[in-house]
Structure formats: C-alpha cells, structure tokens
C-alpha positions in Angstrom: -138.5 66.0 -116.7 -136.9 66.4 -120.1 -139.1 64.5 -121.8 -141.3 67.0 -120.8 -139.6 69.7 -121.3 -139.3 68.8 -125.0 -142.4 68.4 -125.9 -143.1 71.8 -124.7 -140.8 72.7 -126.7 -142.3 71.0 -129.2 -145.5 72.6 -128.5 -144.9 76.0 -128.3 -142.5 75.2 -131.4 -146.3 74.2 -133.7 -148.4 76.9 -132.3 -145.8 79.5 -133.0 -145.6 77.7 -137.0 -149.4 77.3 -136.7 -150.0 81.4 -135.7 -147.4 83.1 -138.4 -148.9 80.5 -141.5 -152.2 81.6 -140.1 -151.0 85.6 -140.0 -150.0 84.9 -143.7 -153.1 83.3 -144.7 -154.9 86.3 -144.0 -153.0 89.0 -144.5 -151.9 87.6 -148.4 -156.4 87.3 -148.6 -156.2 91.0 -147.8 -153.1 92.1 -149.4 -154.8 90.4 -152.8 -158.2 91.8 -152.8 -156.9 95.2 -152.1 -153.5 95.6 -154.1 -151.2 96.1 -150.8 -151.0 95.9 -147.1 -149.9 92.3 -146.8 -146.4 94.0 -144.9 -148.2 96.4 -142.2 -150.9 93.3 -141.0 -148.6 90.6 -141.0 -145.7 92.9 -139.2 -146.3 93.5 -136.0 -147.9 90.0 -135.7 -144.9 88.2 -137.1 -142.5 90.7 -134.5 -144.1 88.2 -131.9 -142.8 85.2 -132.9 -139.8 85.6 -135.5 -136.5 87.8 -133.9 -137.4 91.3 -135.0 -134.6 92.0 -137.7 -135.6 89.7 -140.2 -139.2 90.3 -140.0 -139.6 93.4 -142.6 -137.0 91.4 -145.1 -139.3 88.3 -144.4 -142.6 90.6 -145.4 -141.0 93.2 -148.2 -140.5 89.3 -149.7 -142.8 87.4 -149.2 -145.3 90.6 -150.1 -143.3 90.9 -153.3 -143.7 87.4 -154.8 -147.4 88.0 -153.7 -148.0 91.1 -155.5 -146.0 90.0 -158.5 -149.2 86.5 -158.2 -151.3 89.4 -158.8 -150.0 90.6 -162.0 -149.2 88.8 -163.3 -152.1 87.5 -164.4 -152.8 89.8 -167.6 -155.8 91.1 -167.3 -155.3 92.5 -164.0 -151.5 93.8 -165.7 -153.7 95.8 -168.8 -155.9 97.1 -165.7 -152.8 99.4 -164.2 -153.2 103.2 -164.9 -150.1 104.1 -166.0 -151.3 107.7 -165.9 -151.5 107.3 -161.8 -148.9 104.8 -161.6 -146.2 106.6 -163.2 -146.7 109.3 -161.2 -147.3 107.9 -157.7 -143.9 105.5 -158.3 -141.7 107.9 -159.4 -142.1 110.5 -156.5 -143.0 107.6 -154.1 -139.2 106.8 -155.4 -137.8 110.7 -154.5 -139.5 110.4 -150.6 -137.8 107.1 -149.9 -134.7 108.5 -148.9 -136.6 111.0 -146.8 -138.0 108.6 -145.1 -134.4 107.1 -144.1 -133.4 110.0 -142.9 -136.7 110.5 -140.3 -135.0 107.0 -138.8 -132.0 109.4 -137.8 -134.2 111.8 -136.4 -136.8 109.9 -134.6 -136.7 107.0 -132.4 -139.1 104.6 -135.1 -141.5 104.1 -132.2 -142.3 107.3 -132.2 -142.6 107.7 -136.1 -144.5 104.9 -135.6 -147.4 106.3 -133.4 -147.6 109.5 -135.8 -148.1 108.3 -138.7 -150.0 105.8 -138.2 -152.7 107.7 -136.4 -151.7 109.6 -139.4 -153.0 107.2 -142.4 -155.8 106.1 -140.3 -157.2 109.3 -139.7 -157.2 110.2 -143.2 -158.5 107.4 -144.3 -161.8 107.2 -141.5 -162.9 110.3 -142.5 -163.4 109.5 -146.3 -165.2 105.8 -145.0 -167.4 107.7 -142.1 -168.0 110.9 -144.4 -170.4 107.9 -147.1 -169.0 110.8 -149.7 -167.4 108.7 -152.5 -165.8 109.6 -154.7 -165.2 113.1 -153.6 -163.6 115.2 -156.0 -159.6 116.2 -155.9 -160.2 118.9 -157.7 -158.8 121.6 -159.0 -155.4 120.2 -158.6 -155.8 116.2 -158.7 -152.5 116.0 -160.2 -151.1 117.3 -156.8 -153.2 115.0 -155.2 -151.5 112.4 -157.2 -147.8 113.4 -156.5 -148.9 113.9 -152.6 -149.8 110.5 -152.3 -147.0 109.3 -153.7 -144.9 111.2 -152.8 -146.0 110.3 -148.6 -146.0 106.7 -149.5 -141.8 106.1 -150.1 -141.7 108.8 -146.9 -143.8 105.6 -145.2 -142.5 103.1 -147.4 -138.9 104.7 -146.4 -139.8 105.0 -142.1 -141.8 102.4 -141.4 -143.3 100.3 -144.6 -146.1 101.6 -145.0 -146.6 102.5 -148.9 -149.9 101.0 -150.1 -152.2 103.5 -147.9 -151.6 106.7 -149.3 -152.1 105.7 -152.7 -155.1 103.4 -152.2 -156.9 106.3 -150.2 -155.9 108.8 -153.4 -157.5 106.1 -155.7 -160.6 105.9 -153.3 -160.9 109.2 -153.5 -160.9 110.3 -157.7 -163.1 107.0 -157.8 -160.9 104.4 -159.6 -163.0 101.1 -160.6 -161.5 98.4 -158.1 -160.1 96.2 -160.8 -158.3 99.1 -161.9 -157.4 100.6 -158.3 -156.5 97.3 -157.1 -153.9 96.9 -159.9 -152.8 100.5 -160.1 -152.3 100.2 -156.2 -150.2 96.5 -156.3 -148.1 97.6 -159.3 -147.1 101.4 -157.2 -146.4 98.8 -154.2 -144.2 96.4 -156.2 -142.3 99.0 -157.9 -141.3 100.4 -154.4 -140.9 97.4 -152.5 -138.1 96.4 -155.4 -137.0 99.5 -154.7 -136.9 98.5 -150.8 -135.6 95.1 -151.1 -132.6 96.3 -153.6 -131.4 98.5 -151.3 -131.6 95.8 -148.2 -129.4 94.1 -150.6 -127.0 96.5 -151.3 -126.7 97.4 -147.5 -126.4 93.3 -146.5 -130.1 94.0 -144.6 -131.4 91.1 -146.2 -130.4 87.8 -144.0 -129.5 84.8 -145.7 -131.8 82.6 -143.1 -134.6 84.5 -143.8 -135.1 82.4 -147.2 -136.3 79.4 -145.3 -138.9 80.9 -143.4 -140.0 82.5 -147.0 -140.3 79.1 -147.6 -141.5 76.9 -145.0 -144.4 80.5 -145.4 -145.9 80.0 -149.4 -147.9 77.6 -149.2 -149.6 80.1 -146.9 -149.2 82.5 -149.4 -150.8 81.0 -152.1 -153.6 79.7 -150.2 -154.7 83.4 -149.1 -153.5 84.9 -152.5 -156.4 82.1 -154.0 -158.8 82.7 -151.5 -158.5 86.7 -151.8 -158.6 86.1 -155.4 -162.0 84.4 -154.8 -163.2 87.4 -152.9 -162.7 89.9 -155.0 -164.6 89.0 -157.6 -167.7 88.9 -155.2 -167.2 92.0 -153.8 -169.4 94.8 -155.6 -167.7 98.2 -156.8 -169.0 100.1 -153.4 -168.3 97.2 -151.4 -164.7 97.2 -152.4 -164.3 101.1 -151.4 -164.7 100.5 -147.8 -162.7 97.2 -147.7 -159.8 98.8 -149.6 -160.2 102.0 -147.1 -160.9 100.2 -144.0 -158.0 98.2 -144.6 -155.8 101.6 -145.0 -156.8 102.4 -141.4 -156.8 99.5 -140.0 -152.6 99.2 -141.4 -152.4 102.8 -139.6 -153.9 101.2 -136.4 -151.7 98.4 -136.3 -148.4 100.7 -137.2 -149.6 103.2 -134.6 -150.5 100.2 -132.3 -146.8 98.4 -133.1 -145.5 102.0 -132.1 -146.9 101.9 -128.6 -145.3 98.5 -128.3 -141.7 100.4 -129.1 
C-alpha cells in the first residue's frame, strides 16, 4: 500500500510537471508572436500547480527572460518605435502605484473580473468591427497616454500590462514588426519595474529560482516556435492574433477572478 501511494504521488508530480511545461511553452510561443501576454496566459493555470504567492513572481521572471530574448535580436530592437514606447512606458510607470493602491480598496477577485472584462470588451469591439485600423484622430497622443496609464494600473493590480498597449498599436495600424517590438519594450520596462518592487519589498521568494530554472527549456522551445510562427503570419492576421490574445487575456483574468 505505501508503494502504491508513493507511485501515485510520483505519477501526479510527473503530470503536474508536464502540465507546467506545456503551459509555459504555449504562453511563451504566444507572447513571442505578440510581444506580450506571457504572465496573464500562464499565471491562472500555473496557480493550479504551484503555491499562489509564488506564481506571479515566477511568471514575471520567466516573462522577463522571454521578452529579453525577443528584444535581444538587433532587428527586433531596431523595430521599436521610441516615440510610442517611451510615452507608453512613462505613463505606465505612473499608473503602477494607483494599481497597487486599488488592491487595498477592492478585493483582488473583484478587480480581476471588472478589469479583465473591460480589457476583453475593448479588444473584441475592434476585432469584430473589421475596420482596423481605426482612426484615433484628432487626439492620438491622448490615446497613447491613456493606453500607457491603463497598462500601468492593470500591471499594478492584476499583472495585465500588455493588452492596452497592443490595443493602441492595433488601432493606429502599426506594422507587425514595430507592433511586436514596441509592445515587448513597454512590457519589459513595466515588468522590470514590478520585479524591482518585489525584490525591494521581499516579495520575491528565493525558492522560485529552482522552478524557474526547471521551466527554462519549455520557455526556450516556446520562444523558438513563436519566432517561426511570427515570420509566417501576415500583417492582417497578426492584427487579428494580437487582438484575440488581448481579448483572451482579459477573459482569463476575469475567470480567475470569478474563481476567487
């Protein structure tokens, strides 16, 4: 009987390890294509396999490594539109404290439902309208600042910093190379700021490191698969994929909130 129980535990552990690697692979491939979305696509599922307090630091760290790899390629780095990335990141950094403050006012599950639903709706409207790119005139600068600030607020309270940026870039009709690189740059900056905050406030558990190292092969394979897929996707299809991922990220966040 003890041997049977031990075998069952080993089997469950192996299944959990396979599931974690599969989640990281799919999330990494998707985030490599779009330039964002690793955390929000992986965290809700990894929370079923790892202790909840460790999941956000773990996925943020893995996502940071992935986005660094995406931007490390000279062609990707040169494709960043600094005129968009810097204002988006600056206003995003300004929004993070507000997002963190919201955690003290509302339960996190309520925030996830409301904000996740809002992001999903904002991505689905242009996706279903078939009128991309939509004109943001006469105030594209205001839209840019609004998207960046919203990304910062969402990053601070639910870790959802990519979809508002992707939505803005899709609406202005940014080419796919520039869209992915710019979104990745903004997400990288916001993720770096969040990780620095965790480290400064002792919210970065040391025992996350072995898990992160164990999942690096799945992350690398996802990056390779996403890079190949990105080259094969047309501009029109990229816009659909990007907005669909934004909508999916919102839905996943809202469902995670409903689970409490």
